DOPADO-354443 format. One record per residue (C-alpha): x, y, z. Coordinates in steps of 0.1 Angstrom, whole numbers, always signed. Layout:
BEGIN
X/Y/Z
...
//
This chain:
BEGIN
+0/+0/+0
+29/+24/+9
+65/+21/-2
+98/+39/-5
+110/+70/+12
+84/+87/+33
+92/+118/+54
+81/+122/+90
+77/+160/+85
+90/+186/+108
+66/+213/+119
+81/+248/+112
+74/+273/+139
+78/+311/+139
+75/+331/+171
+57/+302/+188
+32/+296/+161
+30/+272/+132
+47/+287/+102
+22/+278/+74
+42/+295/+46
+74/+276/+55
+55/+243/+59
+38/+245/+25
+71/+253/+9
+87/+224/+27
+61/+200/+16
+65/+211/-20
+102/+206/-18
+98/+171/-4
+77/+160/-33
+99/+176/-59
+129/+158/-44
+112/+124/-48
+96/+117/-14
+68/+91/-19
+46/+99/+11
+45/+125/+38
+35/+122/+75
+24/+153/+94
+20/+154/+132
+43/+125/+141
+71/+126/+167
+93/+146/+144
+65/+170/+139
+64/+177/+176
+29/+165/+179
+30/+163/+217
+33/+201/+218
+6/+208/+192
-28/+216/+207
-58/+199/+191
-66/+229/+169
-30/+231/+157
-28/+193/+151
-58/+194/+129
-47/+225/+111
-12/+211/+103
-29/+179/+89
-52/+201/+68
-24/+223/+55
-4/+193/+46
-32/+176/+27
-40/+209/+8
-3/+215/+0
+2/+179/-13
-29/+182/-35
-31/+145/-42
+5/+142/-55
+16/+116/-29
-2/+99/+0
-6/+118/+33
-4/+95/+63
-16/+116/+92
-3/+111/+127
-34/+106/+149
-22/+87/+179
-28/+94/+215
-26/+77/+249
-64/+84/+251
-84/+61/+228
-112/+86/+225
-87/+113/+214
-71/+90/+189
-105/+82/+174
-114/+119/+172
-80/+127/+155
-84/+98/+131
-119/+108/+122
-107/+143/+114
-79/+129/+93
-104/+109/+72
-126/+139/+68
-97/+161/+58
-87/+136/+30
-57/+117/+45
-48/+84/+28
-42/+67/+61
-35/+73/+98
-3/+66/+118
-14/+56/+153
+13/+53/+180
+10/+28/+208
-4/+45/+239
+24/+61/+258
+26/+66/+296
-5/+45/+303
+15/+13/+298
-13/-9/+285
-12/-47/+284
-12/-65/+251
-50/-69/+254
-52/-32/+261
-32/-25/+229
-55/-48/+210
-87/-31/+223
-73/+4/+217
-66/-2/+180
-98/-22/+176
-118/+7/+189
-102/+30/+163
-106/+4/+136
-143/+1/+144
-149/+39/+147
-133/+52/+115
-131/+36/+81
-95/+46/+72
-63/+25/+67
-43/+25/+99
-6/+19/+104
+4/+8/+139
+34/+29/+152
+54/+6/+174
+81/+26/+192
+90/+11/+226
+118/+36/+233
+93/+64/+235
+60/+46/+244
+75/+21/+269
+52/-6/+256
+62/-30/+228
+34/-46/+207
+41/-83/+203
+40/-100/+169
+11/-120/+182
-9/-90/+191
-1/-74/+157
-13/-106/+140
-46/-104/+158
-50/-67/+147
-41/-75/+111
-73/-95/+109
-93/-63/+113
-101/-46/+80
-85/-12/+86
-52/-23/+102
-29/-25/+71
+6/-23/+84
+32/-11/+109
+58/+16/+113
+84/-5/+132
+108/+16/+153
+120/-13/+175
+155/-16/+158
+149/-54/+160
+160/-67/+126
+144/-101/+132
+110/-84/+137
+101/-78/+100
+108/-114/+92
+88/-127/+121
+60/-104/+113
+60/-114/+76
+58/-151/+86
+31/-145/+111
+9/-121/+90
+19/-124/+54
+37/-103/+28
+6/-81/+22
+9/-65/+56
+28/-32/+50
+60/-31/+70
+76/+3/+72
+108/+10/+91
+109/+39/+116
+147/+36/+120
+168/+53/+92
+201/+36/+101
+187/+0/+97
+167/+5/+65
+187/-17/+42
+185/-49/+63
+149/-40/+71
+141/-40/+34
+159/-73/+30
+137/-87/+58
+105/-79/+40
+101/-42/+46
+85/-19/+20
+99/+15/+30
+109/+39/+57
+92/+68/+75
+123/+88/+78
+137/+116/+99
+167/+121/+77
+145/+125/+46
+136/+159/+60
+170/+172/+50
+182/+146/+24
+150/+137/+6
+166/+130/-28
+193/+107/-14
+167/+88/+6
+144/+85/-23
+172/+73/-46
+182/+46/-21
+147/+31/-22
+143/+34/-59
+177/+17/-64
+166/-11/-40
+135/-17/-60
+155/-17/-92
+180/-43/-78
+209/-18/-81
+228/-29/-50
+260/-10/-57
+241/+22/-57
+221/+12/-26
+253/+5/-7
+270/+37/-19
+240/+58/-7
+239/+39/+26
+275/+48/+32
+268/+85/+25
+237/+85/+47
+248/+65/+77
+267/+94/+94
+237/+116/+88
+213/+91/+103
+235/+88/+133
+238/+126/+139
+201/+132/+136
+199/+115/+170
+229/+131/+187
+203/+148/+208
+166/+141/+212
+148/+144/+178
+137/+167/+163
+163/+190/+177
+191/+180/+154
+169/+178/+122
+154/+212/+130
+189/+227/+131
+198/+209/+99
+167/+223/+82
+178/+257/+94
+212/+253/+77
+193/+245/+45
+172/+276/+48
+139/+255/+51
+128/+269/+85
+142/+290/+114
+150/+259/+135
+126/+269/+163
+114/+241/+186
+89/+241/+214
+96/+234/+251
+104/+210/+265
+125/+206/+234
+153/+232/+232
+181/+243/+209
+208/+217/+206
+243/+223/+219
+272/+239/+201
+290/+206/+199
+259/+189/+184
+256/+217/+159
+291/+211/+147
+284/+174/+144
+253/+180/+123
+270/+205/+100
+300/+181/+95
+277/+152/+86
+258/+174/+62
+290/+185/+45
+301/+148/+43
+268/+138/+26
+271/+166/+1
+242/+187/+14
+264/+217/+24
+296/+230/+10
//
């Protein structure tokens, strides 16, 4: 259903407010550079600090700016099932192609609680849903068995897997089948993830290197492994430095260096350190993004 390089979009801010002009321009640039789907209001988009009105507004702006050129997978997750249903319903009404729904954070639900959470969203809104499994941020890890149960529901179509467990895509494929859409949420492991049955990556790095990321995926699908490995070697230092501090601090600074936004983040996120800035700039020069 979804494949290739997909960008977990940053949300540009200006003086504390969403910078709509910069966001629209950024979305256009992403598509022009070869990005195959965009994801507003995810972790990289600082969704925890967007209020409900802003969250819906960012989704609507993104869908309008894309204008049908690529799929928009709207982040609609919450640790409140009711809130997740409301955001998913809004995404459908706004015209999103699918919803990305993170496992409930802080509540620490059981596997049965996870199943019932996603089932409630599935039953309430007729929209394709990607499970977003990211134990490092949500604390809970959805098991392959729970995911297989959910895959039997009509709207649960795939997963964004940010576990860094490279056995997971193979186990998931064996348990659910190859039609279940497996998307990586970890840039640095994308090549082995694709080899294990993955279809693409929802990427942080693609915010600043969309063309390189898109070329890697297209080369993979074309069987051009020398190009894949060359691109991986260029991108790995960039992938690493995007998490030298908590994301999206580093990628927001990198976007500033490219002139795509002013780099502003919202508390409790804050400006990255001078040392981290130097690391980000060095990696961007190495990847050919800056002179």
